[in-house]
N, C-alpha and C positions, 0 to 999 in steps of 0.2 A: 763635499767629496762623496757623500752617500745619503740615501733616504731609505725609509722602511717601505717594503712592499706589503701587499695584503697578507695578514697573519694567517698561518695554517696551524690550528690548534694553539699550543702555547709557544710555538717557535715563530719569531717574526723575521722573515727574510730581509736582508739588507740589499739595497740596490747600489752598486758601485758606479759612480759617475766621475771617474778620474779624468785627467787632462792629457795623459801620455798616449802614445800610439798603441800601448798595450792594455789600455783600460778595459776593453771588451774581453781580453784574455783573462785579466784579473777577475772580472765578474764570473767567468766560467769556472775559475779555480774556486772562488767563494761558494758558488752554487753547488759544485760537485762535492766540496768538503761538507757542506751542510747536508746534502743528500746522503752521503755515506754515513755521517754521524746519526742521521735520522732513522737508519734501518733498525737499530735496536728499539727506538721509540715506537716505530710502526708495529713491531712485534708485540710490544707491551700493550699498545692500543688495541690490537687485534685480540689479544688475550682478554682484555677488559671487556671488549664488545661481546665476546663469547660468554663471559661470566654474566653480563647484563642480560643477554638473551636467555641464558639458563634461568636466571631469576624470574624473568617474565613468564617463561613456560611453566616453571614450578608454581608460580602464583595462580596460573590458570588451572593447573593440575590440582592444586590445593582446593579450589572451589569445587571442582568436579568430584574429588574424593570425599569432601565434606558432604556434598549432596547425596552421594551413595551411602555414606555412613548413616546420615540422618534417615534415609529411606528404610534401611535395614532396622534401625532403632525403632522407627515408627511401627513397623510390622511386628516387632517384638512387643511393643506396648499394646497393640491391638490383640496380639496373642494372649497377653497376660490378662487383659480385661474383657477378652472375647468380643471386642467391638460393641460393647453394650451401649445402646442408645435408648433414650426415653421418648415415650409418646403418651398422648392424652386423648381420651375419648371425647373431650370437650375443651379444646385449647382456648376458647373464648372465656372460660371460667378459671382454668388452672392448667399449667404446663409443668413438665418435669424435665430436667436436664441431667444427663449422666455426667458425673464429675470424677469417676474412678470406680464405679460399681463393677464388680468382677463376676457377677452371677445374675441370671435372669430372675425377675420377680414381678409381682403384680400387687397393686395397692388400690384401695378405694377411698376417695374423698367423699364421704357421705353427704356433707353439706358445708357451705361456707356462709357463716352468719354475718360476719363483718370483715372488712378489709382494714388493714392498718392505715392510719392517717396521722399526719403531723398536726400538732396543736397550732392554732392560729387565732389570735384575738386582736381587736382594734380598740382604740380609746373610746370611752362612752361619750365623750364630748369632742366637738370640733373646735379648732382654733383659727381665729381670723387671719393671723399672720404667723407663719412658721418660724420667723426669725426674731419677732419682737414680742409676741403674745406669751405671757407667763403661763407655764404648765404646772408648776408646783407652788403650793401656798407657802412652803417653808424652804424649798430648794433641796430638801432631803427626801429621798424615795428609796423603796426597797423592792427589788425584782425577785420574784419567787419562780424558780424553775425546778419542778419536781420537789425534792426535799432540800434543795439548796437555796440559800438567800444571798443576794448580791446588793451591797449598799451602793447607792448612787447619790453623789453630792453635786448639785448644780450651783454654779456661781451666778451672781446677777447677770453676767454677760452670757451665760450658757443656759439660763432658765427659760428655755423655749424649745419648740419641737426639734429644731436642728441640733441643739445641744444635747437634748435627751436621746435622740436617735444615735448620736455619736457615742454617748456615755454607755448606752445599752450594748452597742456593738463592741465596745472595748472591754466588756466584762468576760468575754470568752466563755459564756455560759451555755452555749449550744443553741442560742436563738439569734434571729436576725431581725433588726428593727428597720422599718422603712416609713416614709411619709406618703400618705394618700391624699390627693387633692381632688375635691369634688367640684370645684368651681367657686363655691362660696365659703367653704371651710376646709381645713386641713386636719387630717386624722393620723394618729400613730398606729402603725400595724406592727405586731410582734408575732413572729412565726418560729416554731421549733425547727431546728435543722434536720431532725430525724423523726421518723414516725413512731407512734406508740402513745398510749394514754399517759398523761402527765398532769402536773399542775402548772398553770402559766398565769401569773398574776403580777400586777405592778401597783404597789401601795404608795400613796402620798402621805407625808407626815406620819411615818410608821410609829413614832413614839407618842403621837397625839391622836388626831382624828383617824388615822390609819385607814384611809379610803382607797379601795381598789378602783383604779381609773380605767381598767380594761374590762371588756365584755367577758362573759363566762358562758359562751355558747359553743366553743370548739376547743375542748381540752385534749384533743387528739384521741386516737382509738387504737386498740390492739387488734390484731387479726385473730379471729376466732373461727375454728372449723373442726370438723370431725374426720379423723383418719382411722379407717378400719374400726369405726364406731367408738373410737377413743377421743375425748375432747382435747383440743390443743389450743393454746393461746400463745401468740408471739408478738413482739413489738414491731416486726417488719413483715412484708409480704413475700420476701425471699427467704425461705426456710431451708437451711442446709444441715440441720442437726437432728433430723428425724430419720430419714432413710440413708443408710450408709452409702456413700459414694454418689449421692444424688441431691439435687436442689429442687424444691417445690417452689413454683412461682404463682402466687394467687393473683388472679386478674379481676374477677368479679364474684359477687355473692351468687349463690345458687342453692336450691333445695333439692336438686336432682343429683343423684350420685354420679361421680366421674371416676372412670377407671384409669389409673396410671400404670403404664407397662414399661418394664426394663427388659429389653431383649437384644440378642445379637443382631447386628445390622450388617448383612453381607455386602451392602454397597460400600461401607467403609473399608472393608477388606479389599474389594475390587479396586477402589480408588488408591489404596495403599500399594497394591501390587503394580498398578499402572505407573505410579510414581517410581517404584523400584525399577521397572523396565526402562523408563526414560533415563533415570540416573545411571543405570548399568550401561546402556547403550552410549551415553555420553562418555563414560569412562573408557569403553572399548574404542571409540573414535579418538579420544585423547592419546591412548596408548599406541594405536596404529599410526598416528601422526609422528611418532617418535621412533618407530621401528620399521623394519622391512624396507620396501621400496622407497617410502617417504621418510627416510631416516632424518630425525631432528636432532637438535642440540642435546637432548636428554637420552639419546641412544646409548644403551649400556648402563644407564643410571640405575643404581640399586633400588631407588624408590619405585621405579617402573616395574622391576621384577617383583618387589614386595607387593605392590598393588595387584599385579597380575596373579600372584599366588593366592591372595585373599579372594579374588574374583573366581579363581578356579575352585576354591573351597565352596563358594556359593553355588556354582553351577552343578557341583556333584554332591551337595549336601543330601543326606538321607535321614528321614525321620523314622520313628519307631511305632507310630500309631497307624490309624486307618489311612492317613495321608502320608506317604513316604517320600515324595519328591515334588519338585516344582511343577513337573509335567502333570501331576494329578490335579493341579489347579488351573491348567490351561496355559502354563508357561513353557515355551519351547525355545530351543536355540537354533539359530540360522547358520548357514555355512560360513558366514563372515564373522561368527562369534557373537552376534547381537541376539537380544531376547525378543520374543514375540509373546503377546498375551491374548488369549481368547476368553473374554469374560463370560461367554455362555457356558463354558465348562464349569466355572466357579458357581454360577447361578443355578446350575443343574445338580449341585451336591445336595445330598439329603442332610437333615439336621445333624445326624451323627457324624456324617462326613465333614460338615462345616465345623463341628466341634473338633474333629481331627485336624482340620486346617489350622485352627487356632493353636492346637497342641503342637503342630509342626513349627509354627513361628515362635512358640515359647514365650520368651520375655526379652528384655534388653540384655540379659546376661546368660540366658539359656536358649537351647534350640537354635533355629535359624537366626533369630534376633540376636543371639549371643555372638554371632560372627561380627557384629558391629564393634565388639571389643578389639578384634584383630584389625579391623579397618581403622579404628581410632589411633592405633599405633602408627599409622601412616598419615592420617588426615587431621589429627588434633592440632589446632592452630597454635598451641603453646608447646606441646611436648612431642608432637608427631615427627616422623622421619622427614617429611617435607619441610616442616618448620625448622628443624635442626639443620637441614641442608641449606635452607635459605639464609640462616644465620652465618653458616660457613662461607657461602658465596658473598654475603655482604662484607665479611671480613676480608675475603680475597679481593673484592672490588676496592675496598679502602686501601689495602696494601699496594695494589697495582696503581691506584691513583697517586699514591705517594711516590712510587717509582717514576711514574710518568712526569710528575711535576719536577722531580729532581733531574731527570734526564733532559727535559726541556730547558731547565736552567743551565745545565752543562753545555748543551748545544748553543744556546744563546750566548754564553760566555765565550765559548770557542770561536763562534762566528764573529763576535765583537773584536776579539784579540786578532784573529786572522785579518779582519777588515782593516784594522789599524796598521798591521804589518804591510799589507798590500798597498794601503794608502801612502805609507812612507816610501815604499818602492816606486810607486807611481810618481810621487813628487820628485824623487831623485832622478828617475829617468827623464821626466819632463824638464828638469833643470839641466841635465846633461844634453838633452836635445837642443835646448836653447843655447847652451854654451857652444855646442858644435856648429850651430847656425851662425853664431857671432864670429867664431874662429874662421869658418869658411868665408864669410863675408870680408873679414880682415885680410885674408890671404889674397882674395880676388882683388881687393882694392890695392894692395901692395904690388901685385903683378901689373896692374894697369899703370901704376905710377912708374915702375921700373922699366917696363917693356913697351908701354904705350898701347897695350892691347889686353883685352879680356882673356883670362886663362880659364882652362877647365881643370878642375881638381888640382889647382896649384901649379900646373905645368905651363911655362910661358909659351905663347903661340909664336911661330916662326913665319917669316915672309920670304919670298924669292923675288930677285930683281930680274927684269927682262933684259 
């Protein structure tokens, strides 16, 4: 009596294939009923589509706002540490990296006597076969690393180079064992994982012969150098506990003094400002796409107004030092609300003016950089206004989806019930049509028998005689 047509959403249209003369009319009734019942469903789907569009636009705005917040925070950081950068007069011998220094300074590495090196020794004897040749006379050995001792017990099956290598590496003693193959012999190599002078030994039969089976030629070394004529010794070549906020990296020995300088780097500030301009202009574009002539789905959204307000504070921010505005550093605003930056203005600032620029940007919580706190109230991915609105939209979407599913189920149930009712009517009409045809045929047959002629609509035909 009926089949399913192509499904639209969660409603599956039924195709009516009755046998009565009114089957096509019944199909029209069914289609119209489903269409009328689907009007509220379409409204729900349209609402949900709007919610999903808002979610998509907010996700994009989230990224834009986060980039702007990060750019302002970064300028605050540069303001706090005055964009201190490290440089060396001989980078082939030693370098310096600023890691938080907040003031300019200069230091002298008078000399570098030794570089830190990791201890590394090999077995004094070679072994013909790394898997079968015995390495210990008793199977009992003692590994010495610094002031620590590690007992090694080899079984008859593991008393070989492979077994000894595995046993040493299982001690977690800060050394790594490997096997070196020269072609005719196999040797054990043991190397410390970290640099610095230490003791690295391996004794066979520690309670008896107590024989050290490793060479004693490379027990590691500490770095030794002079800083401002003060002797310094460290276990590594990267030294971060001498100069506050800086790391010294020893590269090679030298007897020639090297000057290490920590100074403000205006190029870092220029780069940070350019990042701000790019992020700010992206935010302007995002806001413009939702307002004015190009009204988007977020038109009138409170987060748009909140972000606009924060950006207005940025554009009008006034400092109290020698640099009082963004314009003093070459940042101007165009007629469309976007920023432009002329780096030559910044590079032309005097040292005192550059110091004023850092003061202008303050820190992540003060000065221009402190505006990032306001921006974070919009952009924070966990607690910001955009994130909160996204949560609300997700809840709205879930609620609308529930209503859509329920409405679709109601429409399908109504359609099925109406279909069955129409099918019953179609069957009844078809039966009556058949009965009418049989009755008509019977009357015609009776007329023919009685009157000898075919009748029309049950009326006997008459004849005239000449």
